N, CA, C, O and the ligand as a Tripos MOL2 file, in Angstrom:
@<TRIPOS>MOLECULE
protein
  241   239    61     0     0
PROTEIN
NO_CHARGES

@<TRIPOS>ATOM
      1 N         115.2170   70.7190  343.7860 N.3       1 MET1
      2 CA        114.1630   71.4720  343.1020 C.3       1 MET1
      3 C         113.7110   72.6480  343.9730 C.2       1 MET1
      4 O         113.4090   72.4770  345.1540 O.2       1 MET1
      5 N         113.6710   73.8020  343.3970 N.am      2 PRO2
      6 CA        113.2240   74.9690  344.1860 C.3       2 PRO2
      7 C         111.7520   74.8660  344.5190 C.2       2 PRO2
      8 O         110.9470   74.3300  343.7570 O.2       2 PRO2
      9 N         111.4320   75.3910  345.6690 N.am      3 ASN3
     10 CA        110.0420   75.2920  346.1010 C.3       3 ASN3
     11 C         109.2250   76.4430  345.5280 C.2       3 ASN3
     12 O         108.8310   77.3710  346.2350 O.2       3 ASN3
     13 N         108.9880   76.3510  344.2340 N.am      4 LYS4
     14 CA        108.1720   77.4050  343.6420 C.3       4 LYS4
     15 C         106.7000   77.0890  343.8780 C.2       4 LYS4
     16 O         106.3220   75.9260  344.0150 O.2       4 LYS4
     17 N         105.8840   78.1160  343.9250 N.am      5 PRO5
     18 CA        104.4770   77.9020  344.2410 C.3       5 PRO5
     19 C         103.8000   77.0510  343.2070 C.2       5 PRO5
     20 O         103.9680   77.2550  342.0040 O.2       5 PRO5
     21 N         103.0360   76.0970  343.6790 N.am      6 ALA6
     22 CA        102.3200   75.2130  342.7730 C.3       6 ALA6
     23 C         101.1090   75.9470  342.2080 C.2       6 ALA6
     24 O         100.1910   76.3320  342.9330 O.2       6 ALA6
     25 N         101.1380   76.1240  340.9010 N.am      7 THR7
     26 CA        100.0390   76.8440  340.2820 C.3       7 THR7
     27 C          99.3950   75.9920  339.2100 C.2       7 THR7
     28 O          99.9700   75.0190  338.7220 O.2       7 THR7
     29 N          98.1910   76.3840  338.8610 N.am      8 CYS8
     30 CA         97.4500   75.6800  337.8280 C.3       8 CYS8
     31 C          98.1420   75.8690  336.4840 C.2       8 CYS8
     32 O          98.4420   77.0040  336.1140 O.2       8 CYS8
     33 N          98.4050   74.8050  335.7460 N.am      9 PRO9
     34 CA         99.0940   74.9350  334.4650 C.3       9 PRO9
     35 C          98.2460   75.6160  333.4010 C.2       9 PRO9
     36 O          98.7600   76.0260  332.3600 O.2       9 PRO9
     37 N          96.9690   75.7360  333.6550 N.am     10 LEU10
     38 CA         96.0970   76.3330  332.6470 C.3      10 LEU10
     39 C          95.9370   77.8240  332.8600 C.2      10 LEU10
     40 O          96.0560   78.6030  331.9140 O.2      10 LEU10
     41 N          95.6720   78.2300  334.0830 N.am     11 CYS11
     42 CA         95.3780   79.6430  334.3030 C.3      11 CYS11
     43 C          96.3780   80.2940  335.2480 C.2      11 CYS11
     44 O          96.4070   81.5190  335.3640 O.2      11 CYS11
     45 N          97.1980   79.4940  335.9240 N.am     12 GLY12
     46 CA         98.2290   80.0840  336.7550 C.3      12 GLY12
     47 C          97.7790   80.4080  338.1670 C.2      12 GLY12
     48 O          98.5510   80.9620  338.9490 O.2      12 GLY12
     49 N          96.5730   80.0800  338.4990 N.am     13 GLU13
     50 CA         96.1120   80.3340  339.8570 C.3      13 GLU13
     51 C          96.5970   79.2350  340.7860 C.2      13 GLU13
     52 O          96.9240   78.1390  340.3320 O.2      13 GLU13
     53 N          96.6470   79.5150  342.0780 N.am     14 PRO14
     54 CA         97.0930   78.4830  343.0340 C.3      14 PRO14
     55 C          96.2370   77.2320  342.9200 C.2      14 PRO14
     56 O          95.0070   77.2930  342.9300 O.2      14 PRO14
     57 N          96.9090   76.1120  342.8120 N.am     15 ARG15
     58 CA         96.1660   74.8640  342.6220 C.3      15 ARG15
     59 C          95.5780   74.3710  343.9250 C.2      15 ARG15
     60 O          96.0760   74.6660  345.0110 O.2      15 ARG15
     61 N          94.5170   73.6200  343.7910 N.am     16 GLN16
     62 CA         93.8600   73.0430  344.9550 C.3      16 GLN16
     63 C          94.1820   71.5540  345.0090 C.2      16 GLN16
     64 O          94.2300   70.8860  343.9760 O.2      16 GLN16
     65 N          94.4010   71.0400  346.2080 N.am     17 PRO17
     66 CA         94.8000   69.6350  346.3320 C.3      17 PRO17
     67 C          93.7560   68.6770  345.7810 C.2      17 PRO17
     68 O          94.1000   67.6030  345.2860 O.2      17 PRO17
     69 N          92.4920   69.0500  345.8620 N.am     18 GLN18
     70 CA         91.4660   68.1260  345.3880 C.3      18 GLN18
     71 C          91.3360   68.1470  343.8720 C.2      18 GLN18
     72 O          90.7090   67.2660  343.2850 O.2      18 GLN18
     73 N          91.9300   69.1580  343.2390 N.am     19 PHE19
     74 CA         91.8490   69.2520  341.7850 C.3      19 PHE19
     75 C          93.2340   69.2270  341.1610 C.2      19 PHE19
     76 O          93.3880   69.4980  339.9700 O.2      19 PHE19
     77 N          94.2250   68.9080  341.9500 N.am     20 LYS20
     78 CA         95.5660   69.0550  341.4470 C.3      20 LYS20
     79 C          95.8050   68.1530  340.2410 C.2      20 LYS20
     80 O          95.2570   67.0530  340.1720 O.2      20 LYS20
     81 N          96.6110   68.6040  339.2990 N.am     21 PRO21
     82 CA         97.4330   69.8230  339.4380 C.3      21 PRO21
     83 C          96.7270   71.0920  339.0040 C.2      21 PRO21
     84 O          97.3820   72.0610  338.6210 O.2      21 PRO21
     85 N          95.4160   71.1040  339.0550 N.am     22 PHE22
     86 CA         94.7000   72.2910  338.6030 C.3      22 PHE22
     87 C          94.1190   73.0420  339.7900 C.2      22 PHE22
     88 O          94.2220   72.6130  340.9390 O.2      22 PHE22
     89 N          93.5100   74.1710  339.4790 N.am     23 CYS23
     90 CA         93.0210   75.0210  340.5570 C.3      23 CYS23
     91 C          91.5450   74.7710  340.8120 C.2      23 CYS23
     92 O          91.0310   75.0940  341.8830 O.2      23 CYS23
     93 N          90.8700   74.2020  339.8400 N.am     24 SER24
     94 CA         89.4370   74.0220  340.0120 C.3      24 SER24
     95 C          88.9740   72.8990  339.0890 C.2      24 SER24
     96 O          89.7270   72.4060  338.2480 O.2      24 SER24
     97 N          87.7300   72.5160  339.2700 N.am     25 ARG25
     98 CA         87.1960   71.4690  338.4030 C.3      25 ARG25
     99 C          87.1040   71.9630  336.9630 C.2      25 ARG25
    100 O          87.2580   71.1910  336.0170 O.2      25 ARG25
    101 N          86.8520   73.2510  336.8140 N.am     26 GLY26
    102 CA         86.7490   73.8040  335.4670 C.3      26 GLY26
    103 C          88.0260   73.6010  334.6730 C.2      26 GLY26
    104 O          87.9950   73.1610  333.5240 O.2      26 GLY26
    105 N          89.1540   73.9260  335.3000 N.am     27 CYS27
    106 CA         90.4250   73.7860  334.5900 C.3      27 CYS27
    107 C          90.7280   72.3160  334.3500 C.2      27 CYS27
    108 O          91.2620   71.9510  333.3030 O.2      27 CYS27
    109 N          90.3920   71.4840  335.3040 N.am     28 ARG28
    110 CA         90.6620   70.0590  335.1300 C.3      28 ARG28
    111 C          89.8450   69.5110  333.9650 C.2      28 ARG28
    112 O          90.3620   68.7650  333.1330 O.2      28 ARG28
    113 N          88.5730   69.8840  333.9100 N.am     29 ASP29
    114 CA         87.7360   69.4010  332.8170 C.3      29 ASP29
    115 C          88.2240   69.9500  331.4830 C.2      29 ASP29
    116 O          88.1960   69.2530  330.4690 O.2      29 ASP29
    117 N          88.6650   71.1890  331.4920 N.am     30 ARG30
    118 CA         89.1470   71.7690  330.2470 C.3      30 ARG30
    119 C          90.3560   70.9870  329.7420 C.2      30 ARG30
    120 O          90.4840   70.7290  328.5450 O.2      30 ARG30
    121 N          91.2270   70.6200  330.6530 N.am     31 ASP31
    122 CA         92.4040   69.8710  330.2380 C.3      31 ASP31
    123 C          92.0140   68.4980  329.7210 C.2      31 ASP31
    124 O          92.5700   68.0160  328.7340 O.2      31 ASP31
    125 N          91.0570   67.8700  330.3910 N.am     32 LEU32
    126 CA         90.6020   66.5590  329.9440 C.3      32 LEU32
    127 C          89.9980   66.6550  328.5470 C.2      32 LEU32
    128 O          90.2890   65.8350  327.6760 O.2      32 LEU32
    129 N          89.1650   67.6530  328.3450 N.am     33 LEU33
    130 CA         88.5470   67.8160  327.0250 C.3      33 LEU33
    131 C          89.6160   68.0650  325.9730 C.2      33 LEU33
    132 O          89.5330   67.5500  324.8580 O.2      33 LEU33
    133 N          90.6010   68.8410  326.3240 N.am     34 ALA34
    134 CA         91.6710   69.1040  325.3700 C.3      34 ALA34
    135 C          92.3720   67.8060  325.0010 C.2      34 ALA34
    136 O          92.7090   67.5790  323.8390 O.2      34 ALA34
    137 N          92.5880   66.9550  326.0060 N.am     35 TRP35
    138 CA         93.2510   65.6790  325.7260 C.3      35 TRP35
    139 C          92.3940   64.8290  324.7940 C.2      35 TRP35
    140 O          92.8900   64.2480  323.8290 O.2      35 TRP35
    141 N          91.1030   64.7660  325.1000 N.am     36 PHE36
    142 CA         90.2270   63.9590  324.2450 C.3      36 PHE36
    143 C          90.1900   64.5350  322.8470 C.2      36 PHE36
    144 O          90.2300   63.7930  321.8650 O.2      36 PHE36
    145 N          90.1150   65.8550  322.7460 N.am     37 GLY37
    146 CA         90.0740   66.5010  321.4430 C.3      37 GLY37
    147 C          91.3020   66.1670  320.6180 C.2      37 GLY37
    148 O          91.2030   65.8890  319.4230 O.2      37 GLY37
    149 N          92.4630   66.1970  321.2640 N.am     38 GLU38
    150 CA         93.6820   65.9020  320.5210 C.3      38 GLU38
    151 C          93.7380   64.4330  320.1560 C.2      38 GLU38
    152 O          94.2480   64.0590  319.1000 O.2      38 GLU38
    153 N          93.2060   63.6000  321.0490 N.am     39 GLY39
    154 CA         93.2700   62.1670  320.7790 C.3      39 GLY39
    155 C          92.4270   61.7710  319.5870 C.2      39 GLY39
    156 O          92.7710   60.8670  318.8250 O.2      39 GLY39
    157 N          91.3020   62.4790  319.4440 N.am     40 TYR40
    158 CA         90.4240   62.1060  318.3450 C.3      40 TYR40
    159 C          90.8840   62.7120  317.0290 C.2      40 TYR40
    160 O          90.4990   62.2520  315.9550 O.2      40 TYR40
    161 N          91.6990   63.7330  317.1190 N.am     41 ARG41
    162 CA         92.1070   64.4200  315.8950 C.3      41 ARG41
    163 C          93.5950   64.2240  315.6560 C.2      41 ARG41
    164 O          94.3190   65.1870  315.4020 O.2      41 ARG41
    165 N          94.0430   63.0040  315.7360 N.am     42 VAL42
    166 CA         95.4530   62.7630  315.4800 C.3      42 VAL42
    167 C          95.7260   62.9080  313.9830 C.2      42 VAL42
    168 O          94.9220   62.4680  313.1610 O.2      42 VAL42
    169 N          96.8220   63.5050  313.6350 N.am     43 PRO43
    170 CA         97.1550   63.6490  312.2210 C.3      43 PRO43
    171 C          97.5010   62.3130  311.5980 C.2      43 PRO43
    172 O          97.9010   61.3790  312.2940 O.2      43 PRO43
    173 N          97.3500   62.2230  310.3040 N.am     44 ALA44
    174 CA         97.6440   60.9730  309.6050 C.3      44 ALA44
    175 C          99.1200   60.6210  309.7940 C.2      44 ALA44
    176 O         100.0120   61.4570  309.6560 O.2      44 ALA44
    177 N          99.3290   59.3670  310.1100 N.am     45 ASP45
    178 CA        100.7050   58.9500  310.3530 C.3      45 ASP45
    179 C         101.4670   58.8240  309.0340 C.2      45 ASP45
    180 O         101.1960   57.9450  308.2170 O.2      45 ASP45
    181 N         102.4060   59.7090  308.8600 N.am     46 GLN46
    182 CA        103.2060   59.6740  307.6510 C.3      46 GLN46
    183 C         104.5510   59.0620  307.9740 C.2      46 GLN46
    184 O         105.0510   59.2030  309.0910 O.2      46 GLN46
    185 N         105.1330   58.3920  307.0170 N.am     47 PRO47
    186 CA        106.4420   57.7960  307.2580 C.3      47 PRO47
    187 C         107.4830   58.8720  307.4880 C.2      47 PRO47
    188 O         107.4460   59.9220  306.8460 O.2      47 PRO47
    189 N         108.4100   58.6230  308.3980 N.am     48 PRO48
    190 CA        109.4380   59.6170  308.6950 C.3      48 PRO48
    191 C         110.3140   59.8900  307.4860 C.2      48 PRO48
    192 O         110.8260   60.9970  307.3180 O.2      48 PRO48
    193 N         110.4830   58.8860  306.6500 N.am     49 ASP49
    194 CA        111.2500   59.0710  305.4200 C.3      49 ASP49
    195 C         110.2870   59.3020  304.2640 C.2      49 ASP49
    196 O         109.0950   59.0120  304.3700 O.2      49 ASP49
    197 N         110.8050   59.8220  303.1690 N.am     50 GLY50
    198 CA        109.9400   60.0650  302.0260 C.3      50 GLY50
    199 C         109.8780   58.8730  301.1130 C.2      50 GLY50
    200 O         109.5680   59.0090  299.9290 O.2      50 GLY50
    201 N         110.1710   57.6940  301.6480 N.am     51 THR51
    202 CA        110.2020   56.5110  300.7970 C.3      51 THR51
    203 C         108.8200   55.8980  300.7040 C.2      51 THR51
    204 O         108.3100   55.3290  301.6700 O.2      51 THR51
    205 N         108.2340   56.0170  299.5610 N.am     52 ALA52
    206 CA        106.9560   55.3780  299.3210 C.3      52 ALA52
    207 C         107.1990   54.1020  298.5180 C.2      52 ALA52
    208 O         108.1910   53.9720  297.8020 O.2      52 ALA52
    209 N         106.2590   53.1640  298.6600 N.am     53 ASP53
    210 CA        106.4990   51.8720  298.0040 C.3      53 ASP53
    211 C         106.3650   51.9580  296.4910 C.2      53 ASP53
    212 O         106.6720   50.9890  295.7960 O.2      53 ASP53
    213 N         105.9200   53.0780  295.9690 N.am     54 ASP54
    214 CA        105.8060   53.1990  294.5220 C.3      54 ASP54
    215 C         107.0490   53.8470  293.9350 C.2      54 ASP54
    216 O         107.0960   54.1650  292.7470 O.2      54 ASP54
    217 N         108.0510   54.0380  294.7770 N.am     55 ASP55
    218 CA        109.2110   54.7770  294.2990 C.3      55 ASP55
    219 C         110.5020   54.1070  294.7780 C.2      55 ASP55
    220 O         111.5000   54.7810  295.0320 O.2      55 ASP55
    221 N         110.4740   52.8010  294.8950 N.am     56 ARG56
    222 CA        111.6740   52.1290  295.4050 C.3      56 ARG56
    223 C         112.4600   51.5060  294.2550 C.2      56 ARG56
    224 O         111.9060   50.8200  293.3950 O.2      56 ARG56
    225 N         113.7270   51.7570  294.2660 N.am     57 PHE57
    226 CA        114.6060   51.2140  293.2170 C.3      57 PHE57
    227 C         115.6400   50.3030  293.8570 C.2      57 PHE57
    228 O         116.7060   50.0650  293.2890 O.2      57 PHE57
    229 N         115.3250   49.8010  295.0270 N.am     58 ASP58
    230 CA        116.3160   49.0230  295.7530 C.3      58 ASP58
    231 C         116.5460   47.6850  295.0840 C.2      58 ASP58
    232 O         117.6890   47.2860  294.8620 O.2      58 ASP58
    233 N         115.4590   46.9830  294.7600 N.am     59 GLU59
    234 CA        115.6000   45.6570  294.1580 C.3      59 GLU59
    235 C         115.5740   45.7560  292.6430 C.2      59 GLU59
    236 O         114.8500   46.5640  292.0620 O.2      59 GLU59
    237 N         116.3550   44.9430  292.0450 N.am     60 GLY60
    238 CA        116.3210   44.9860  290.6110 C.3      60 GLY60
    239 C         117.6250   44.5750  289.9890 C.2      60 GLY60
    240 O         117.7480   44.5620  288.7640 O.2      60 GLY60
    241 ZN         93.1450   76.9450  336.6920 Zn       61 ZN61
@<TRIPOS>BOND
     1     1     2 1
     2     2     3 1
     3     3     4 2
     4     3     5 am
     5     5     6 1
     6     6     7 1
     7     7     8 2
     8     7     9 am
     9     9    10 1
    10    10    11 1
    11    11    12 2
    12    11    13 am
    13    13    14 1
    14    14    15 1
    15    15    16 2
    16    15    17 am
    17    17    18 1
    18    18    19 1
    19    19    20 2
    20    19    21 am
    21    21    22 1
    22    22    23 1
    23    23    24 2
    24    23    25 am
    25    25    26 1
    26    26    27 1
    27    27    28 2
    28    27    29 am
    29    29    30 1
    30    30    31 1
    31    31    32 2
    32    31    33 am
    33    33    34 1
    34    34    35 1
    35    35    36 2
    36    35    37 am
    37    37    38 1
    38    38    39 1
    39    39    40 2
    40    39    41 am
    41    41    42 1
    42    42    43 1
    43    43    44 2
    44    43    45 am
    45    45    46 1
    46    46    47 1
    47    47    48 2
    48    47    49 am
    49    49    50 1
    50    50    51 1
    51    51    52 2
    52    51    53 am
    53    53    54 1
    54    54    55 1
    55    55    56 2
    56    55    57 am
    57    57    58 1
    58    58    59 1
    59    59    60 2
    60    59    61 am
    61    61    62 1
    62    62    63 1
    63    63    64 2
    64    63    65 am
    65    65    66 1
    66    66    67 1
    67    67    68 2
    68    67    69 am
    69    69    70 1
    70    70    71 1
    71    71    72 2
    72    71    73 am
    73    73    74 1
    74    74    75 1
    75    75    76 2
    76    75    77 am
    77    77    78 1
    78    78    79 1
    79    79    80 2
    80    79    81 am
    81    81    82 1
    82    82    83 1
    83    83    84 2
    84    83    85 am
    85    85    86 1
    86    86    87 1
    87    87    88 2
    88    87    89 am
    89    89    90 1
    90    90    91 1
    91    91    92 2
    92    91    93 am
    93    93    94 1
    94    94    95 1
    95    95    96 2
    96    95    97 am
    97    97    98 1
    98    98    99 1
    99    99   100 2
   100    99   101 am
   101   101   102 1
   102   102   103 1
   103   103   104 2
   104   103   105 am
   105   105   106 1
   106   106   107 1
   107   107   108 2
   108   107   109 am
   109   109   110 1
   110   110   111 1
   111   111   112 2
   112   111   113 am
   113   113   114 1
   114   114   115 1
   115   115   116 2
   116   115   117 am
   117   117   118 1
   118   118   119 1
   119   119   120 2
   120   119   121 am
   121   121   122 1
   122   122   123 1
   123   123   124 2
   124   123   125 am
   125   125   126 1
   126   126   127 1
   127   127   128 2
   128   127   129 am
   129   129   130 1
   130   130   131 1
   131   131   132 2
   132   131   133 am
   133   133   134 1
   134   134   135 1
   135   135   136 2
   136   135   137 am
   137   137   138 1
   138   138   139 1
   139   139   140 2
   140   139   141 am
   141   141   142 1
   142   142   143 1
   143   143   144 2
   144   143   145 am
   145   145   146 1
   146   146   147 1
   147   147   148 2
   148   147   149 am
   149   149   150 1
   150   150   151 1
   151   151   152 2
   152   151   153 am
   153   153   154 1
   154   154   155 1
   155   155   156 2
   156   155   157 am
   157   157   158 1
   158   158   159 1
   159   159   160 2
   160   159   161 am
   161   161   162 1
   162   162   163 1
   163   163   164 2
   164   163   165 am
   165   165   166 1
   166   166   167 1
   167   167   168 2
   168   167   169 am
   169   169   170 1
   170   170   171 1
   171   171   172 2
   172   171   173 am
   173   173   174 1
   174   174   175 1
   175   175   176 2
   176   175   177 am
   177   177   178 1
   178   178   179 1
   179   179   180 2
   180   179   181 am
   181   181   182 1
   182   182   183 1
   183   183   184 2
   184   183   185 am
   185   185   186 1
   186   186   187 1
   187   187   188 2
   188   187   189 am
   189   189   190 1
   190   190   191 1
   191   191   192 2
   192   191   193 am
   193   193   194 1
   194   194   195 1
   195   195   196 2
   196   195   197 am
   197   197   198 1
   198   198   199 1
   199   199   200 2
   200   199   201 am
   201   201   202 1
   202   202   203 1
   203   203   204 2
   204   203   205 am
   205   205   206 1
   206   206   207 1
   207   207   208 2
   208   207   209 am
   209   209   210 1
   210   210   211 1
   211   211   212 2
   212   211   213 am
   213   213   214 1
   214   214   215 1
   215   215   216 2
   216   215   217 am
   217   217   218 1
   218   218   219 1
   219   219   220 2
   220   219   221 am
   221   221   222 1
   222   222   223 1
   223   223   224 2
   224   223   225 am
   225   225   226 1
   226   226   227 1
   227   227   228 2
   228   227   229 am
   229   229   230 1
   230   230   231 1
   231   231   232 2
   232   231   233 am
   233   233   234 1
   234   234   235 1
   235   235   236 2
   236   235   237 am
   237   237   238 1
   238   238   239 1
   239   239   240 2
@<TRIPOS>SUBSTRUCTURE
     1 MET1         2 RESIDUE 1 A MET
     2 PRO2         6 RESIDUE 1 A PRO
     3 ASN3        10 RESIDUE 1 A ASN
     4 LYS4        14 RESIDUE 1 A LYS
     5 PRO5        18 RESIDUE 1 A PRO
     6 ALA6        22 RESIDUE 1 A ALA
     7 THR7        26 RESIDUE 1 A THR
     8 CYS8        30 RESIDUE 1 A CYS
     9 PRO9        34 RESIDUE 1 A PRO
    10 LEU10       38 RESIDUE 1 A LEU
    11 CYS11       42 RESIDUE 1 A CYS
    12 GLY12       46 RESIDUE 1 A GLY
    13 GLU13       50 RESIDUE 1 A GLU
    14 PRO14       54 RESIDUE 1 A PRO
    15 ARG15       58 RESIDUE 1 A ARG
    16 GLN16       62 RESIDUE 1 A GLN
    17 PRO17       66 RESIDUE 1 A PRO
    18 GLN18       70 RESIDUE 1 A GLN
    19 PHE19       74 RESIDUE 1 A PHE
    20 LYS20       78 RESIDUE 1 A LYS
    21 PRO21       82 RESIDUE 1 A PRO
    22 PHE22       86 RESIDUE 1 A PHE
    23 CYS23       90 RESIDUE 1 A CYS
    24 SER24       94 RESIDUE 1 A SER
    25 ARG25       98 RESIDUE 1 A ARG
    26 GLY26      102 RESIDUE 1 A GLY
    27 CYS27      106 RESIDUE 1 A CYS
    28 ARG28      110 RESIDUE 1 A ARG
    29 ASP29      114 RESIDUE 1 A ASP
    30 ARG30      118 RESIDUE 1 A ARG
    31 ASP31      122 RESIDUE 1 A ASP
    32 LEU32      126 RESIDUE 1 A LEU
    33 LEU33      130 RESIDUE 1 A LEU
    34 ALA34      134 RESIDUE 1 A ALA
    35 TRP35      138 RESIDUE 1 A TRP
    36 PHE36      142 RESIDUE 1 A PHE
    37 GLY37      146 RESIDUE 1 A GLY
    38 GLU38      150 RESIDUE 1 A GLU
    39 GLY39      154 RESIDUE 1 A GLY
    40 TYR40      158 RESIDUE 1 A TYR
    41 ARG41      162 RESIDUE 1 A ARG
    42 VAL42      166 RESIDUE 1 A VAL
    43 PRO43      170 RESIDUE 1 A PRO
    44 ALA44      174 RESIDUE 1 A ALA
    45 ASP45      178 RESIDUE 1 A ASP
    46 GLN46      182 RESIDUE 1 A GLN
    47 PRO47      186 RESIDUE 1 A PRO
    48 PRO48      190 RESIDUE 1 A PRO
    49 ASP49      194 RESIDUE 1 A ASP
    50 GLY50      198 RESIDUE 1 A GLY
    51 THR51      202 RESIDUE 1 A THR
    52 ALA52      206 RESIDUE 1 A ALA
    53 ASP53      210 RESIDUE 1 A ASP
    54 ASP54      214 RESIDUE 1 A ASP
    55 ASP55      218 RESIDUE 1 A ASP
    56 ARG56      222 RESIDUE 1 A ARG
    57 PHE57      226 RESIDUE 1 A PHE
    58 ASP58      230 RESIDUE 1 A ASP
    59 GLU59      234 RESIDUE 1 A GLU
    60 GLY60      238 RESIDUE 1 A GLY
    61 ZN61       241 GROUP 0 **** ****
Protein backbone atom coordinates (compact mmCIF):
# COMPACT_ATOMS: atom_id res chain seq x y z
CA MET A 1 0.00 0.00 0.00
CA PRO A 2 1.40 3.39 -0.92
CA ASN A 3 2.03 5.73 1.91
CA LYS A 4 -0.41 8.39 0.93
CA PRO A 5 -1.13 11.10 3.45
CA ALA A 6 -3.85 10.24 5.89
CA THR A 7 -6.58 12.78 5.46
CA CYS A 8 -10.01 13.32 6.88
CA PRO A 9 -12.60 11.51 4.74
CA LEU A 10 -15.04 14.35 5.23
CA CYS A 11 -13.08 17.49 4.51
CA GLY A 12 -9.71 16.22 3.32
CA GLU A 13 -7.64 17.92 5.96
CA PRO A 14 -4.82 16.06 7.72
CA ARG A 15 -6.34 13.77 10.29
CA GLN A 16 -5.49 13.92 13.94
CA PRO A 17 -4.65 10.75 15.86
CA GLN A 18 -7.07 11.58 18.64
CA PHE A 19 -9.93 12.00 16.19
CA LYS A 20 -8.90 9.52 13.58
CA PRO A 21 -9.86 8.84 10.99
CA PHE A 22 -11.07 12.42 11.09
CA CYS A 23 -9.33 15.71 11.49
CA SER A 24 -11.36 17.12 14.33
CA ARG A 25 -14.21 16.41 16.68
CA GLY A 26 -16.51 18.33 14.38
CA CYS A 27 -15.95 15.99 11.47
CA ARG A 28 -16.19 12.96 13.70
CA ASP A 29 -19.51 14.11 15.13
CA ARG A 30 -20.78 14.93 11.67
CA ASP A 31 -20.01 11.43 10.52
CA LEU A 32 -21.67 9.93 13.57
CA LEU A 33 -24.79 12.01 13.02
CA ALA A 34 -24.84 10.98 9.40
CA TRP A 35 -24.69 7.34 10.45
CA PHE A 36 -27.53 7.78 12.91
CA GLY A 37 -29.55 9.69 10.34
CA GLU A 38 -29.18 6.93 7.80
CA GLY A 39 -29.93 4.28 10.37
CA TYR A 40 -33.19 5.84 11.34
CA ARG A 41 -34.27 6.46 7.78
CA VAL A 42 -33.77 3.06 6.25
CA PRO A 43 -35.89 2.50 3.17
CA ALA A 44 -38.66 -0.06 3.27
CA ASP A 45 -37.30 -3.49 2.65
CA GLN A 46 -38.65 -4.64 -0.66
CA PRO A 47 -38.23 -8.14 -1.97
CA PRO A 48 -35.42 -8.48 -4.50
CA ASP A 49 -37.83 -10.23 -6.83
CA GLY A 50 -41.15 -8.85 -7.95
CA THR A 51 -42.95 -11.88 -6.59
CA ALA A 52 -45.73 -10.84 -4.31
CA ASP A 53 -47.87 -13.39 -2.51
CA ASP A 54 -50.97 -12.13 -4.29
CA ASP A 55 -49.57 -13.02 -7.66
CA ARG A 56 -48.24 -16.55 -7.35
CA PHE A 57 -49.34 -19.22 -9.79
CA ASP A 58 -46.90 -21.84 -8.61
CA GLU A 59 -49.35 -24.12 -6.84
CA GLY A 60 -52.43 -25.32 -8.46
ZN1 LIG B 1 -12.34 16.90 8.64
